[in-house]
N, C-alpha and C positions, 0 to 999 in steps of 0.2 A: 545375328539376328536375335537367341535367345534373350541376350542382354534387352533388346527392343520388348520382346515379350513381356519379361518381368516386369516392364513399366506399365503395362495396362492394369488398371482399377476397377472401374465398371466393367471390364469388358472381360474380366480375368477368369470369368469362370468358363473357360473353354473347355474343359474337361481333360483328363489326362491321355485320352485316346484319341483328342482330335489331331486333324493333321498336322495343324500350326505349332501345336506344342511338340509332336514328333522330330518335325522339321525345328524347331528350336533347339530340341536336343541334340540333334544329329550336327549342327552349326556347333554347338560348345563342345563335341569330343572332337570334332575337326579342328578346331581353332586351338584347342588344348592337346591334341595327339594322342587322344587317350583311347583310339582307335584304332586299326589297320585300315588300308584303305578300300579293300575288297568289300572288308564288313560293313564300312560307310555305303559304298553303292549298292550294297544288297537293300540297305536300312533305306536310302533315298529312292531305290525302285519300288518299293514296299508302298511308301508314300505317294510315288508317282502314282501306280496303279491305283490306289484308293481315289486320288484326285481326278483321274480318268473313269473310273467308275462314276463318280460323284457326276461329273461333268457330262456324261453318256445319260445318265438318270435323269438329270433336269436339261438336258439337251446345250450345255453350253458352249461356246465358241471365241473363235479371234485370242484373246488372252484369258485360259484356264486359271490363273494365278489371281489375276485381277477379279473376275469371276466369282472364285472360291472366297477370297478375301469381303466382298460385297454380299455373299450367300452368310457368311458366318456375322456381318453386322445385321442384315436382316433377320435371323432367326433367334438371336441371342436375346432371352428376354432378361433383364436385368431390372433393377428399382428406376434406374434412368430411361430406359427404352418403354417401359410399361408407361411410365409417368407422361412422356410424349406422345405416345399413343391416345392417352385418355385425353390430355388437356394441351398438346403441343410442347413445344421446348418452354416458353416462358422464359423469365427473368430470375433466375436463381443460383446460388452456390454452387450447387451441383453441375452447372454448364462449367466452370471449370476444369473439374477431374472429366466431364466429357471431352471437353476439347483435348486436354491432355492425351486422353485415349486417341482421339482423331488424329491426333500429331504422330502418333505411332502408327496409324495407318495408314497414314501419307507416305511416310518411308517405307513400309511393308509394299504399298502398291508400286512403288519404285525401285525395290530393292536389287541389288546388283550380285547376281548370281555367279557372273564371269570368273571372279577369283576360286570359289569352289568347284565350277566347271573346269577348268585350266588344269587345276591340281589333280582331278582325280579323272580327267580324260572321259568327262561326260558332255551329253548335249540336251538334257533332258527337259532342263528348264528353260533352254533355249527354244524348245520346240513347243511347250507348254505355253509359252508367252507370245507364239507367233503359231497360233495353232487351227488349221482349217480341219471342221469337223465334217464327217459324212452326212450325207442329208439321211434325214432318220421321217419315218412317218409319226403323224401327230398323236397316236394313240400311243405309243412306246416312250414317250415323255413326257415331262411335266411342262406341257409348252406355257400355261399363263405363269408359271414361275421363272420359266426361262426368259420371257420380253421382260418380265419387270428386273429381273437380277441382271442381266445385261445393258438394259437401257440405261440404270443408275451406274452400275459399272463403267460405262463409258464416260458418265459426269464426273464421277470421281475422281478417274483418273486425271480429267483435265481439270481438278479444283487446284487454284494458286495455292491455299494455304489450309491448315485446320478451319479457320473460320468458315471457309467455302464448304470444307467438309461437314462441318457443322450441321449449317441451314440444310443441306441436300439431304442429308440422314433423318433429319428431323423432321423435313417436311415429308419423307416418304411414310415415315412412323405415323404422322399426323393424320395422311390420306388413306394407307393402307393398313396401317397398324404393324405390329411386331410378331416373328415366329411364323409359325406354320398357318395361324388364324390369318395374318396379313398377307400371307402369300398366295392362300389356296382359297377354294370357294365353296367346297364339299367334303366330309368327312362320314367316315364309318368308325367304330370304336371298336377295340377288345379289350379284355378285363385281362390285367396282369396279379390277379391277385392282392396286389397293395394299391389299387385305384384302378383307374380308366387308362387307355392310350389313345388319342385320336390318329386315324390314319387318313391320309388327304386323299382324295378321289381323283387320280390323274387325268382321267378319260372321260369327263362328262358330258350327257347330253347336250349337243350345242342347241338345243330346239329354244325358240323365243315361241313367247304369245300368237304373234303373228300367224304364226306357221299352223297354229291350230284353226284349221277352217270350222265355221260355225260355233254354239255354244258362246256367242258373244255376251248374252245375260249371264253367264256362269264366270266368265272371264272378267267381268267387270267387277262384279260381287267380291272375286277374289282378288283383284288389284287394289280395290277400294281398300279392304283389310289389310292388304299388305304396305301399300305406301302409307297408311295412317301408322304402321309399326315401326316403318323406318324411318318414319318423321317423328319419332318419339312421343305419338298420341296413342290414348287407347285404342286397343285392339282385342280382339277374339282369338281363341283357337277356332281352326277351321276343320271341318268332316267334308270330305268328298265323295260322296256315296254314288252307287247307280250301277248299271249294266257295263260288264266288262267291255274293254277295246273304246271306250267312248272319249280316252283322254283325259282321265282323271290325272293320273302319275304325270302325264306329259304337261299338264297345266302347273303342277306344283315346280316341276323341275324347269320350267321355263322361267320361274322368278328370281331363281338363283343367277340366272344368266341377265335378267332385265334389270336387278336391284345389286348386284355385286359391288358395283362402283359405290354405292349409297352406303355400304357395311353391313349388306345381308351375308349371313352364310348359314350353310344348311349341316345339319347331321342327321344321317338316317342311322335308325336302330331298326332292331328286328326284336320279334314278341319275346324271345326266350332273353333278350336283354333289361327287359323291363326293369331287373332288381336293379341294374346299373344307374336308372334314370338321375337318382338322386346325386351320386356321386358325378355324371355328366353335368347337371347343372350348378354346381359346387364348382365344379373347373371353368365353366365359363362365366357366371354370373356378374363376374367382374371387370369384364375385357367392355374394352368398346367398339363393340360391334352386335347386330340384332342377329339372332339365333334362331332358326326354324328347325326344331327337331320334328324329323319327317320322317312317319311310319306309312308304308305299301302296304296295300292290302289286307288292312287290319280286319281281323275277326276273331271269335273265340268259339270254340265249341261246348257243349253243355258241361264237360266237368271240367274245364279249363278255369283256372283262377287267377290268370296272370293280370287280367284285367284290374283286380284290386289294386296294385301297384301303380297303374295308369291313372286310376281315379285319384288315389292319394296325391300323386304328384300334380297333377293339372288343378284341383280344389280340394282342400280338405286337410292338408299336412297342418303344424304348428304353423311352417315357415311358407309364407306368402311366396306366391312365384314371382321369380325375379322379372323385370320392365322390359330386359332385352332376352326374353326367350318366349317364344310362342308354340305350340304342337299343331302342324297339320298332318290329318290320316287321311288316307283312302281305303274306302272299303265297299265292297258290294252287298254288304247288307246296311240299312239304314240306322239299326240300333247296333249292330256290331258284335250283339251275342247271340248266338243260336237259342231261340225259344222255343217250347212246348205248350200242346195243350196241358199239360202237366203244372207248369207254372203259373197255371189261373187257378187251380185245383189245389195249391198246395195245402191247404187246411186237412179237405178228407185225406192226400196221401202221405204228407210228411208230418202232422200234428202241427203245423205252424198255427198260431194264433189266428193272426191275420191273413184272410185268403191272398191278399197281393204283395206279401211281403217279396217272394222270391223274384215276381216278375219286375217289380218297381225297382229293386237292386239292382238288376240287371239293365234298365231302362236309364238308370239315373248315368250309365257312362256315357250315352251318346249324348244326355241332356247337357255335359258339363262341354261340349263344343258350342260355343256361342253362333257361331256361323254354321249351319248345313246346307251344301250346294248340291243339287242332286243333276245327276248328267245320266238322260236318258239314251237308249237307242233311237238313231234317226230314223225316221221315216224315209221310205224309197226317195224321195223326190231330193231331199237334203243329203242322204246318201250319194246318188248321183251327181250332187252339185260338190261334195267332196271330192269325187272321184276327178271331176273335170278340172277341178281347181288345181289338185294334186297333177294330173298330168300336163298341166301347163307348166308348171313349175319344174318338174322333172324330166319329161322325154324332149327329146330334142328333136324328134321329127315327129311333127303333129299327125294325129289319126282324126280321121272320119268320126264325128261325134257318134254316131249311131251306131257303129262297130265299137266304138269303145264301150259303151254303155252297155251293148249286148255281150260284151264279153265279160263288164265288170259283173252285170247280173248271173250269169254263170259261174263266176270265180265264188261269189259270196254264198251261192249254194252249198258248194263244195267244201269251203272255210267257214260256216261257224255264222253266216248270216251277216246283216247288215251293221257296218260299227265303223267307226274312223281307223280303228285297227286293221279291218279286213280291207278298206278302200287303200292304206298305205302301201298293205302287203302285196296287194294288187298290183298298182304302179310299181312297186320295187321288181316285180316279176318282170313287166314290161319293159322297164328300163334295163334289167339285165339283159333280157333278150337282144337290145338294142345294141349293146356294147361287146355280143358275141358275134353279129352277124354283119357282113362282111360290106 
C-alpha cells in the first residue's frame, strides 16, 4: 500500500496525519518487519477507529473503506480538481497525471487486506468492507454528504479502469464541485487567527418556499433576484425587514434548498464577525459557486460601529464585490441602525457642520441593499388561513374548523400575537398532543 500511495502526484497532498497515509506507513513497517505484531495491531486499530468515527459523522455504510477513499477524492482540493470544478475535465496534459492517480485509487478500492489480517490474526478490514451501520437520526450526521459519497462510491467500485474512474470523478466535480463547498450547502465561519475556517452546517432547515403560507409577492421578489444571481445575471443584495415571526429568515433558508443543485451556497455570519468579511470573500471569490452571505436579525445600536465594516464590503471599497457573492440580511428595522431625534439635530448638539450628516451616514447602510422586501404581520383573516393550511399539512386527525380557529385565537393572545411563527407554534402544539394521545 505504501508503494501505491507514493505513486500519487496530483492527490499526494493527503497530509501526514491522514488515515490513508498512516495505513501506508503501517504496511511499510509490516512488509519490512520493522515493528512487532502487537504494536502493528495497535496502530491499525487507531486508524480503524478514526475511520469508524468519520463514517459515523457522515453516515457511511456498506464498504467504509471505499466510502473513505471516495470522500478523499471529493474533498481533495488540488490544481486538477479545482480546474475541473470550474471548467470541467477538458483536454489537457494534466489529464495524463490525473488518470495515473486514478489508476492508484482503482487499486486501492479493491486492495487485498487478507495477507495482513491473516498474519496478524485480525479481521477489522474484512468488517469495515462489509459493514452494516446502525440506523441514525438525520440530524446526527451529514446526510447530504453521505448520500453523495455512497452513491459515487458504488459507481467507482464498478468502474472497469482509470478512464471510467476519471469520467465519474470529473463529472462530479463539474456538477457539485470539490471540497466542503461541493458536498455541503451551508456554512458558518470561525477565525483561527491566520484566516477563516468554514464549518459545514449538517442539520440545515428543510423548509421550501411553498411551505411558507402567504407572502406571495415577497417570495416572488426574492426568487426573481436569486434566480438572476444563480444564472450569472446582475442581481442585488437583499434586505428582508419587518415584524418578528413573519417568515423572513425561513424565506432565505428556503433558497438554499431550492437552488443548491444550481450551485448556490450559503455562509451565515454574525455581527461580531464582520471584521472577517473581507477574508471570507477572498476565500470564495474564485470558486465555481454562487454564495449568499446571510446575516440574520441585523441591527445596530446607536454606539455600535460594526456597520461600517459591512458598508465597506457591500459597496465602497477599492476592490469590487465579486460577481459570485451577494449579501442577504433580515432585520426588524427598516434602516438597520437605531436612530434618535438627536441624529436630526446633530449640529446643535455635536457641533457637526451639516445638520443631517449623522443621519445620512446611518441610513446609507440600508440604501446599499438594492432590494428591500417588507414582511408585515398578517391580518386576522390571513392568520387564520395560515393556521388552516398548516393544520391540513401536519395534523393526522382533522379538526372542526370553528374549534381550530377558536383555539388558535386563544393561543395567539397568550403567545405574542398573530404571525406565521405563532401559527406554526400552535400547530406544533396540537401535533404534539396528537402523538401522545392513545
